[in-house]
Structure formats: structure tokens, C-alpha cells
Backbone as ProteinMPNN parsed JSONL, in Angstrom:
{"seq_chain_A": "XXXXXXXXXXXXXXXXXXXXXXXXXXXXXXXXXXXXXXXXXXXXXXXXXXXXXXXXXXXXXXXXXXXXXXXXXXXXXXXXXXXXXXXXXXXXXXXXXXXXXXXXXXXXXXXXXXXXXXXXXXXXXXXXXXXXXXXXXXXXXXXXXXXXXXXXXXXXXXXXXXXXX", "coords_chain_A": {"N_chain_A": [[119.514, 146.757, 112.55], [120.37, 149.96, 110.82], [119.79, 153.154, 110.557], [120.544, 155.626, 109.099], [121.078, 159.512, 108.34], [121.222, 162.214, 106.907], [121.908, 165.421, 109.167], [121.401, 169.022, 109.897], [123.566, 171.696, 110.892], [123.317, 172.737, 112.319], [121.514, 170.547, 114.259], [122.26, 169.18, 117.67], [124.68, 167.582, 118.255], [126.387, 166.493, 119.975], [124.479, 163.922, 120.453], [125.198, 162.255, 117.839], [126.893, 160.269, 115.962], [129.672, 158.353, 113.909], [128.729, 155.554, 111.826], [130.817, 153.217, 112.809], [131.572, 153.952, 115.401], [128.346, 153.521, 116.309], [128.482, 150.929, 115.362], [130.351, 149.994, 117.454], [129.094, 150.813, 119.813], [127.682, 149.343, 120.031], [128.596, 146.501, 119.959], [129.945, 146.83, 122.545], [127.631, 146.606, 124.192], [126.739, 144.478, 123.642], [128.774, 142.8, 124.726], [128.854, 143.527, 127.659], [126.282, 142.362, 128.182], [126.128, 140.147, 127.924], [128.548, 138.036, 128.08], [129.962, 140.063, 130.224], [127.518, 140.103, 132.331], [126.962, 136.907, 132.82], [129.962, 136.591, 133.926], [129.668, 138.287, 135.829], [126.852, 136.708, 137.669], [128.489, 134.609, 138.275], [130.56, 135.14, 140.032], [129.194, 136.189, 142.204], [127.944, 133.951, 142.936], [129.897, 132.714, 143.481], [130.666, 133.779, 146.104], [128.786, 133.928, 147.459], [128.4, 131.407, 148.533], [130.489, 131.405, 150.169], [129.945, 131.762, 153.022], [127.932, 133.263, 155.402], [125.917, 136.07, 154.76], [125.91, 138.338, 156.342], [128.571, 138.953, 156.612], [129.861, 138.567, 154.941], [132.584, 140.305, 152.858], [133.211, 139.938, 150.61], [131.203, 139.178, 148.951], [129.257, 141.173, 149.191], [131.044, 142.824, 147.938], [131.269, 141.607, 144.967], [128.535, 142.177, 144.592], [127.932, 145.341, 144.251], [129.845, 145.216, 142.501], [128.279, 144.551, 140.483], [125.821, 146.163, 140.466], [127.312, 148.468, 139.194], [127.91, 147.617, 136.927], [125.151, 147.342, 135.738], [124.701, 149.627, 135.791], [126.08, 150.858, 134.032], [125.538, 149.882, 131.75], [122.725, 150.226, 131.802], [123.555, 152.888, 130.895], [124.409, 153.195, 128.675], [122.766, 151.78, 126.918], [120.336, 154.032, 126.888], [122.816, 156.103, 125.729], [122.651, 154.829, 122.752], [120.074, 154.213, 122.356], [119.107, 156.939, 121.713], [121.036, 158.12, 120.014], [121.846, 159.018, 117.142], [122.33, 158.298, 113.414], [125.03, 159.053, 111.501], [126.025, 159.6, 108.079], [128.729, 159.655, 107.099], [129.82, 162.606, 105.257], [132.276, 164.229, 103.967], [133.137, 167.558, 103.465], [134.424, 170.144, 101.851], [132.923, 172.334, 102.501], [131.428, 173.177, 104.553], [132.194, 172.854, 108.459], [131.609, 169.702, 110.229], [130.544, 166.705, 111.397], [133.072, 164.573, 111.524], [134.59, 166.336, 109.517], [137.651, 167.293, 108.626], [139.783, 169.357, 110.253], [141.588, 172.047, 110.282], [143.532, 174.489, 112.361], [144.833, 178.012, 112.441], [146.432, 179.361, 115.209], [146.102, 182.294, 116.151], [146.953, 183.855, 117.873], [149.932, 182.932, 118.383], [150.391, 181.332, 115.627], [150.752, 178.907, 115.25], [149.305, 176.013, 113.916], [147.184, 173.012, 113.65], [146.104, 169.865, 113.25], [142.036, 168.869, 113.442], [140.122, 166.377, 113.683], [136.692, 165.921, 113.883], [134.853, 164.074, 115.818], [132.072, 161.919, 117.304], [131.432, 161.267, 120.851], [132.431, 158.776, 121.892], [134.26, 158.591, 120.193], [136.566, 159.523, 119.892], [139.829, 161.009, 120.678], [142.213, 163.046, 122.475], [144.997, 163.086, 121.373], [145.83, 161.929, 119.406], [144.333, 163.166, 117.729], [142.142, 163.307, 117.369], [138.816, 164.778, 117.896], [136.359, 164.984, 120.432], [132.776, 165.898, 119.926], [131.574, 166.828, 121.497], [133.417, 168.335, 123.198], [134.299, 171.869, 123.908], [135.809, 173.527, 122.169], [135.433, 172.049, 119.109], [132.38, 172.642, 119.738], [133.035, 175.814, 119.052], [133.696, 175.275, 116.487], [131.445, 173.657, 114.597], [129.717, 174.0, 111.702], [131.277, 176.009, 111.032], [132.873, 177.641, 108.409], [135.694, 177.476, 105.949], [138.464, 179.963, 106.433], [136.617, 181.495, 108.085], [136.557, 182.786, 111.568], [136.829, 182.026, 114.476], [135.951, 182.172, 117.886], [136.764, 180.31, 121.542], [136.02, 179.923, 124.557], [139.325, 179.393, 127.22], [139.953, 177.826, 130.202], [141.707, 180.354, 131.313], [141.29, 182.496, 129.087], [139.857, 183.739, 126.083], [140.373, 181.96, 123.161], [141.42, 182.788, 119.344], [140.634, 181.099, 116.426], [142.007, 180.819, 113.39], [139.9, 179.137, 110.171], [142.031, 177.076, 108.642], [141.412, 175.473, 106.564], [139.286, 172.498, 105.288], [138.698, 169.268, 105.367]], "CA_chain_A": [[119.651, 147.88, 110.813], [120.985, 151.021, 111.282], [118.851, 154.28, 110.377], [121.246, 156.64, 108.667], [120.178, 160.564, 107.946], [121.589, 163.415, 106.984], [121.469, 166.265, 109.249], [122.062, 170.021, 109.818], [124.465, 171.983, 111.101], [122.641, 173.128, 114.173], [121.058, 169.939, 115.263], [122.35, 168.734, 118.806], [126.523, 167.124, 117.555], [126.552, 164.999, 121.216], [124.335, 162.719, 119.825], [125.374, 162.152, 116.055], [128.217, 159.292, 116.144], [129.182, 157.619, 112.949], [127.926, 153.782, 112.085], [131.262, 152.146, 112.74], [131.252, 154.303, 116.068], [128.068, 152.945, 116.96], [128.983, 149.442, 115.681], [131.673, 149.833, 118.902], [128.963, 150.889, 121.123], [127.064, 148.126, 119.927], [129.748, 145.002, 120.467], [130.651, 146.912, 123.709], [127.13, 146.406, 125.229], [126.595, 142.574, 123.723], [129.702, 141.427, 125.851], [127.982, 143.761, 128.929], [124.635, 141.908, 128.661], [126.471, 138.598, 128.131], [129.978, 137.648, 129.011], [130.074, 140.589, 131.814], [127.009, 139.37, 133.167], [126.99, 135.886, 133.306], [130.974, 136.711, 134.563], [128.928, 138.756, 137.499], [126.615, 135.605, 138.426], [129.274, 133.454, 138.923], [131.638, 135.982, 140.671], [128.012, 136.551, 143.279], [127.112, 132.555, 143.099], [130.678, 131.62, 144.877], [130.696, 134.438, 146.832], [127.25, 133.714, 148.148], [129.033, 129.651, 149.401], [131.435, 131.309, 151.305], [128.824, 131.933, 154.507], [127.321, 134.153, 156.293], [126.5, 137.295, 153.925], [126.216, 139.908, 156.613], [130.156, 139.568, 156.947], [131.054, 138.598, 153.559], [132.709, 141.341, 152.319], [133.888, 139.387, 148.941], [129.541, 138.937, 148.321], [129.031, 142.799, 148.802], [132.112, 143.863, 147.117], [130.496, 141.551, 143.701], [126.894, 143.071, 144.587], [128.396, 146.606, 144.311], [129.946, 145.474, 140.963], [126.986, 144.008, 139.742], [125.402, 147.184, 140.479], [128.297, 149.827, 138.558], [127.912, 147.562, 135.802], [124.457, 147.155, 135.4], [124.654, 151.317, 135.294], [126.98, 151.033, 132.817], [124.814, 148.526, 130.468], [121.619, 151.469, 131.615], [123.576, 154.786, 130.046], [125.038, 152.727, 126.891], [121.737, 151.762, 126.236], [120.55, 154.952, 126.344], [123.122, 156.456, 124.441], [122.427, 153.952, 121.49], [118.925, 154.564, 122.106], [118.966, 158.498, 121.264], [122.45, 158.189, 118.884], [121.981, 159.91, 115.787], [124.025, 157.926, 113.185], [125.239, 160.576, 110.231], [127.228, 159.119, 107.183], [129.699, 160.719, 107.26], [129.991, 162.784, 103.502], [133.64, 164.815, 104.322], [132.67, 168.197, 102.827], [135.019, 171.434, 102.395], [132.364, 173.554, 102.698], [131.425, 173.697, 106.803], [132.732, 171.734, 109.467], [130.383, 169.03, 110.213], [131.441, 165.563, 111.992], [133.814, 163.981, 110.052], [135.669, 166.89, 109.022], [139.358, 166.936, 109.369], [139.996, 170.988, 110.495], [142.994, 172.555, 110.109], [143.406, 176.218, 112.313], [145.98, 178.362, 113.018], [145.812, 179.938, 116.593], [145.521, 184.13, 115.683], [148.202, 184.291, 118.477], [150.751, 181.658, 118.146], [150.554, 180.818, 114.931], [150.349, 177.346, 114.822], [148.626, 175.339, 112.785], [147.133, 172.086, 113.918], [144.468, 169.622, 112.594], [141.518, 167.902, 114.46], [139.185, 165.514, 113.205], [135.919, 165.839, 114.342], [134.158, 162.6, 115.903], [131.738, 161.661, 118.342], [132.848, 161.311, 122.074], [132.723, 157.615, 121.688], [135.225, 157.769, 119.237], [137.431, 160.854, 120.711], [140.965, 160.631, 121.19], [142.938, 163.754, 121.527], [146.146, 162.954, 121.453], [145.89, 161.825, 118.099], [143.936, 164.353, 116.466], [140.689, 163.272, 117.214], [138.014, 166.042, 119.082], [135.043, 165.107, 120.192], [131.912, 166.696, 119.054], [131.319, 167.828, 122.658], [134.491, 170.113, 123.261], [134.067, 173.452, 123.438], [136.091, 173.991, 120.527], [133.89, 171.115, 118.132], [131.448, 173.359, 119.275], [132.854, 176.109, 117.705], [134.157, 174.981, 114.99], [130.785, 173.812, 114.05], [129.355, 175.227, 111.093], [131.984, 177.241, 110.179], [133.954, 177.414, 106.845], [137.227, 178.036, 105.285], [138.419, 181.665, 106.086], [136.137, 181.799, 109.154], [137.624, 183.328, 112.721], [136.303, 181.29, 115.823], [136.85, 182.458, 119.727], [136.476, 180.219, 122.384], [136.379, 180.212, 125.932], [139.81, 178.061, 127.471], [140.403, 178.465, 131.531], [141.62, 182.055, 131.454], [141.227, 183.195, 128.63], [139.693, 182.899, 124.965], [141.231, 181.28, 122.359], [140.817, 182.713, 118.357], [141.713, 180.396, 115.865], [141.351, 180.997, 112.419], [140.197, 178.309, 109.734], [142.75, 177.267, 107.303], [141.462, 174.072, 105.597], [138.594, 171.796, 105.641], [138.639, 168.155, 104.152]], "C_chain_A": [[119.827, 148.788, 111.338], [120.476, 152.212, 110.224], [120.05, 155.254, 109.975], [120.637, 158.025, 108.119], [121.103, 161.4, 107.555], [120.835, 164.693, 108.452], [122.047, 167.91, 109.253], [122.796, 170.385, 110.695], [124.486, 172.014, 113.057], [122.131, 171.516, 115.173], [122.154, 169.726, 116.056], [124.062, 167.484, 118.217], [126.273, 165.981, 118.523], [126.176, 163.821, 121.416], [124.636, 161.61, 118.774], [126.723, 160.847, 116.944], [127.934, 158.479, 114.031], [128.8, 156.025, 112.59], [129.891, 153.351, 112.621], [131.524, 152.614, 115.006], [130.191, 153.682, 117.2], [127.613, 151.269, 116.958], [130.041, 148.517, 117.059], [130.472, 149.412, 119.981], [127.856, 148.949, 121.134], [127.151, 146.644, 120.281], [129.919, 145.378, 122.008], [129.074, 146.223, 124.762], [126.401, 144.579, 124.919], [126.741, 142.115, 124.517], [129.037, 141.878, 126.964], [127.002, 142.73, 129.093], [124.958, 140.512, 128.645], [126.809, 137.648, 129.164], [129.847, 138.281, 130.369], [128.795, 140.173, 132.661], [126.723, 138.173, 133.589], [128.369, 136.051, 134.282], [130.37, 136.529, 136.404], [128.159, 137.802, 138.543], [127.341, 135.085, 139.232], [129.801, 133.958, 140.346], [130.307, 136.25, 142.436], [127.733, 135.056, 143.411], [128.427, 132.241, 144.609], [130.484, 132.199, 145.957], [129.423, 134.53, 148.623], [127.263, 132.242, 149.402], [129.768, 130.084, 150.13], [131.416, 131.743, 152.795], [128.113, 132.545, 154.573], [127.36, 135.518, 155.355], [126.766, 138.186, 154.809], [126.827, 140.098, 156.832], [130.189, 139.395, 156.286], [131.293, 139.965, 152.491], [132.669, 141.093, 150.872], [132.401, 139.097, 148.086], [129.457, 140.564, 148.157], [130.201, 143.644, 148.191], [131.174, 142.872, 145.436], [129.108, 142.333, 143.665], [127.122, 144.486, 143.913], [129.104, 146.774, 142.738], [128.979, 145.428, 140.309], [126.472, 145.226, 139.469], [125.633, 148.76, 139.59], [127.831, 149.128, 136.954], [126.493, 147.394, 135.067], [124.042, 149.084, 134.719], [124.927, 151.524, 134.408], [126.009, 150.509, 131.259], [123.645, 149.969, 130.526], [121.876, 152.952, 130.281], [124.042, 153.655, 128.246], [123.936, 152.429, 126.115], [121.35, 152.968, 126.191], [120.97, 155.782, 125.405], [122.879, 156.002, 123.462], [120.539, 154.145, 120.78], [118.498, 156.005, 121.788], [120.498, 159.295, 120.271], [121.646, 158.897, 117.483], [123.055, 159.667, 114.919], [124.179, 158.311, 111.514], [126.333, 159.387, 109.292], [127.568, 160.618, 107.357], [130.377, 161.668, 105.657], [131.201, 164.183, 104.144], [133.332, 166.096, 103.208], [134.068, 169.614, 102.76], [134.762, 172.865, 102.394], [132.357, 174.487, 104.091], [131.924, 172.222, 107.641], [131.717, 171.299, 110.063], [131.169, 167.573, 111.039], [131.657, 165.222, 111.153], [134.746, 164.77, 109.49], [137.584, 167.237, 109.816], [139.394, 168.584, 109.282], [141.175, 171.719, 110.715], [143.307, 174.133, 110.682], [144.777, 176.581, 112.538], [145.47, 179.366, 114.247], [146.594, 180.986, 115.93], [147.147, 184.805, 116.686], [149.576, 183.776, 118.915], [151.13, 181.596, 117.126], [150.601, 179.912, 114.197], [149.207, 177.166, 114.048], [148.586, 173.969, 113.753], [145.783, 171.697, 113.359], [143.667, 168.927, 113.759], [140.55, 167.35, 113.667], [138.24, 165.74, 113.752], [134.909, 164.569, 114.337], [133.261, 162.375, 117.057], [132.111, 161.079, 119.606], [133.089, 159.703, 122.016], [134.178, 157.379, 121.521], [136.75, 159.008, 119.575], [138.722, 160.585, 121.08], [141.726, 161.757, 120.648], [144.071, 164.375, 121.342], [146.74, 162.749, 120.081], [144.995, 162.747, 116.988], [141.851, 164.509, 116.489], [139.654, 164.056, 118.762], [137.075, 165.519, 119.275], [134.452, 166.028, 120.257], [131.218, 167.467, 120.787], [132.191, 168.538, 123.37], [134.03, 171.213, 123.189], [135.278, 173.341, 121.67], [135.603, 173.507, 119.475], [133.2, 172.09, 118.614], [131.349, 174.946, 118.608], [133.585, 176.114, 116.868], [132.727, 174.551, 113.944], [130.007, 174.271, 112.497], [130.252, 175.737, 109.692], [132.456, 177.447, 108.629], [135.277, 177.982, 106.942], [137.382, 180.004, 105.306], [137.732, 182.391, 107.935], [137.405, 182.51, 110.251], [136.679, 182.41, 113.718], [136.575, 181.723, 117.342], [136.1, 181.138, 120.244], [137.055, 179.994, 123.284], [137.727, 178.84, 126.524], [139.568, 178.889, 128.786], [140.214, 179.854, 131.414], [141.692, 182.944, 130.637], [140.325, 182.683, 126.967], [140.508, 182.982, 124.193], [140.539, 182.05, 120.751], [141.475, 182.206, 117.776], [141.194, 180.91, 114.321], [141.181, 179.404, 110.677], [140.791, 178.476, 108.223], [142.556, 175.918, 106.044], [140.581, 173.178, 105.952], [138.658, 170.95, 105.054], [138.094, 167.285, 104.887]], "O_chain_A": [[119.509, 148.773, 112.527], [120.829, 152.103, 109.05], [120.543, 155.703, 111.01], [119.651, 157.858, 107.401], [122.146, 161.123, 108.148], [119.631, 164.811, 108.679], [123.099, 168.111, 108.646], [122.939, 169.539, 111.578], [125.038, 171.689, 114.108], [122.31, 171.366, 116.381], [123.219, 169.974, 115.492], [123.717, 166.408, 117.728], [126.019, 164.827, 118.178], [126.721, 162.904, 122.03], [124.382, 160.408, 118.854], [127.161, 160.747, 118.09], [126.966, 158.241, 113.308], [128.57, 155.381, 113.613], [129.247, 152.561, 113.311], [131.615, 151.69, 115.813], [130.486, 153.381, 118.357], [126.955, 150.583, 117.739], [130.306, 147.368, 117.411], [130.469, 148.426, 120.719], [127.589, 148.007, 121.88], [126.301, 145.854, 120.693], [130.034, 144.439, 122.796], [129.239, 145.549, 125.778], [125.825, 143.807, 125.686], [126.017, 141.383, 125.191], [128.475, 140.971, 127.579], [126.904, 142.213, 130.206], [124.247, 139.695, 129.229], [126.34, 137.007, 130.104], [129.685, 137.647, 131.412], [129.069, 139.869, 133.822], [126.218, 138.101, 134.71], [128.164, 135.717, 135.449], [130.411, 135.756, 137.362], [128.399, 137.796, 139.75], [127.203, 134.97, 140.45], [129.593, 133.439, 141.443], [130.763, 136.447, 143.562], [127.002, 134.952, 144.395], [128.305, 131.887, 145.782], [130.144, 131.517, 146.924], [129.328, 134.867, 149.803], [126.649, 132.026, 150.447], [130.012, 129.316, 151.061], [132.356, 131.993, 153.549], [127.317, 132.529, 153.635], [128.431, 136.08, 155.125], [127.679, 138.969, 154.547], [126.894, 141.192, 157.392], [130.998, 140.255, 155.937], [130.526, 140.459, 151.665], [132.191, 141.874, 150.05], [132.374, 138.851, 146.88], [129.589, 141.106, 147.059], [130.228, 144.862, 148.019], [130.422, 143.619, 144.81], [128.744, 143.019, 142.71], [126.396, 144.727, 142.949], [129.077, 147.756, 141.996], [128.751, 146.304, 139.474], [126.552, 145.584, 138.294], [124.862, 149.692, 139.361], [127.49, 149.829, 136.002], [126.537, 147.303, 133.84], [123.443, 149.533, 133.741], [124.303, 152.305, 133.69], [126.02, 150.872, 130.083], [123.599, 150.721, 129.553], [121.203, 153.576, 129.461], [123.789, 153.763, 127.046], [123.903, 152.663, 124.906], [121.987, 153.503, 125.284], [120.277, 156.247, 124.501], [122.77, 156.962, 122.7], [120.005, 154.19, 119.672], [117.289, 156.122, 121.588], [120.808, 160.457, 120.006], [120.424, 159.029, 117.55], [124.183, 160.151, 115.016], [123.511, 157.872, 110.578], [127.151, 158.594, 109.76], [127.171, 161.765, 107.56], [131.391, 161.243, 105.103], [130.676, 165.079, 104.805], [133.267, 165.727, 102.036], [134.569, 169.913, 103.844], [135.422, 173.902, 102.347], [132.8, 175.553, 104.519], [131.944, 171.019, 107.38], [130.862, 172.075, 110.489], [132.391, 167.574, 111.187], [131.029, 165.268, 110.095], [135.72, 164.239, 108.956], [138.222, 167.324, 110.864], [139.025, 169.087, 108.221], [141.496, 171.759, 111.902], [143.369, 175.035, 109.848], [145.703, 175.803, 112.767], [144.409, 179.989, 114.26], [147.585, 180.726, 115.248], [147.979, 185.672, 116.418], [150.203, 184.321, 119.823], [152.35, 181.755, 117.085], [150.541, 179.847, 112.969], [148.375, 177.979, 113.644], [149.533, 173.694, 114.49], [144.802, 172.385, 113.076], [144.208, 168.487, 114.774], [140.124, 168.123, 112.809], [138.702, 165.97, 114.87], [134.321, 164.109, 113.358], [133.843, 162.739, 118.079], [133.108, 160.358, 119.585], [134.288, 159.448, 122.136], [134.99, 156.642, 122.08], [137.9, 158.776, 119.201], [138.776, 159.758, 121.99], [142.024, 161.947, 119.469], [144.317, 165.572, 121.193], [147.801, 163.215, 119.667], [145.086, 162.877, 115.767], [140.931, 165.192, 116.039], [139.742, 163.935, 119.983], [136.476, 165.348, 118.213], [134.99, 167.094, 120.557], [130.527, 168.476, 120.928], [131.778, 169.371, 124.176], [133.265, 171.508, 122.271], [135.152, 173.099, 120.47], [135.224, 174.345, 118.656], [133.26, 172.94, 117.726], [130.398, 175.413, 117.983], [134.171, 177.134, 116.506], [132.718, 174.921, 112.77], [129.799, 175.479, 112.609], [130.176, 175.835, 108.467], [131.602, 177.036, 107.843], [135.782, 178.732, 107.778], [136.829, 180.9, 104.668], [138.163, 183.298, 108.647], [138.596, 182.713, 110.015], [135.543, 182.259, 113.266], [137.679, 181.438, 117.805], [135.068, 180.763, 119.687], [138.274, 179.827, 123.313], [137.453, 177.645, 126.408], [139.184, 180.058, 128.821], [139.158, 180.487, 131.398], [142.038, 184.083, 130.952], [140.171, 181.492, 126.7], [141.392, 183.837, 124.236], [139.31, 182.03, 120.685], [142.692, 182.302, 117.933], [140.054, 181.349, 114.165], [142.191, 178.845, 110.248], [140.539, 179.193, 107.254], [143.247, 175.575, 105.085], [140.827, 172.77, 107.088], [138.718, 171.246, 103.86], [137.813, 166.178, 104.428]]}, "name": "protein", "num_of_chains": 1, "seq": "XXXXXXXXXXXXXXXXXXXXXXXXXXXXXXXXXXXXXXXXXXXXXXXXXXXXXXXXXXXXXXXXXXXXXXXXXXXXXXXXXXXXXXXXXXXXXXXXXXXXXXXXXXXXXXXXXXXXXXXXXXXXXXXXXXXXXXXXXXXXXXXXXXXXXXXXXXXXXXXXXXXXX"}
């Protein structure tokens, strides 16, 4: 059972995720903990059968891959344990997780739209912006009409919030 709760704008965005992202995380963990571990055990067993373990590169490669798999599982378990699953309530008042935000660049006048999502769901090419990104952190809690400033590698960018959906 997933516990949903409302969160304040000031709460750590990096821990927040939608129910869908949480379910994807759970599915990935189940796959790694079951099928991937079973396949890894088979790989190690097969490599062990190829002779002297001191000079058996296949065995050592399999053990290294197993260590990487276990590390990935631990990281995902930690992310699941610390996750704050939020009910996305799109609002036009403030930018929150799940908001679709249209901004206008103060220098170029170009408008772009970004949807704030968890880091696990992000896909910048399609406008899905990780809440961990500098832009999302600057946008969090802002209102329509606000101007935000955030640092990019060579300069500061100024954006005006045109619309929140």
C-alpha cells in the first residue's frame, strides 16, 4: 500500500515522486531482486565450473557484475524507503510537482513549457523536468507572473512564469 500525502512547497523535492514513478521503481526492484539475481547466480555457477578460480576471468567478471547489481538494488531500496509519494494536484496558483509551467526567457523572449516530475521520470527532451534540476528548484513555489533567476554555467538566466497548469 502506498501512503499518499500532501507536501508543502518548501519540502525537499528530490524525495517526492508520483504514484506512477513509485510503481515503476517497485517494478524495477522486483525485477532486479528476482530475475536479475537468479541470472547472476547462474552466471557465477557456470563460470565457477570452468576451472581454477584464481585465473578464471569469467568468474571474476561475474562477481564484479554481482557487486554492481547489489549496489544498484541497495540504492533503489534506499530511494523507495525515503520516497515521499504525492498526489499530483495540478494547480494554477503555485509551481509544484506535476505542474506544467510555461516560461518566457527574459533575454530572447522564447517560451518553453516544462512539467516538473521526479528524477526517476525526467526526460528533458520531451519537457519532463527533474525536480532536482536547477531550473525546477528555481521554479518550485513560484506563481504566474513571477520572475525567477537561476545559474547556468556561464551566466544567470531570467525567466518569467507565463502560465501554470
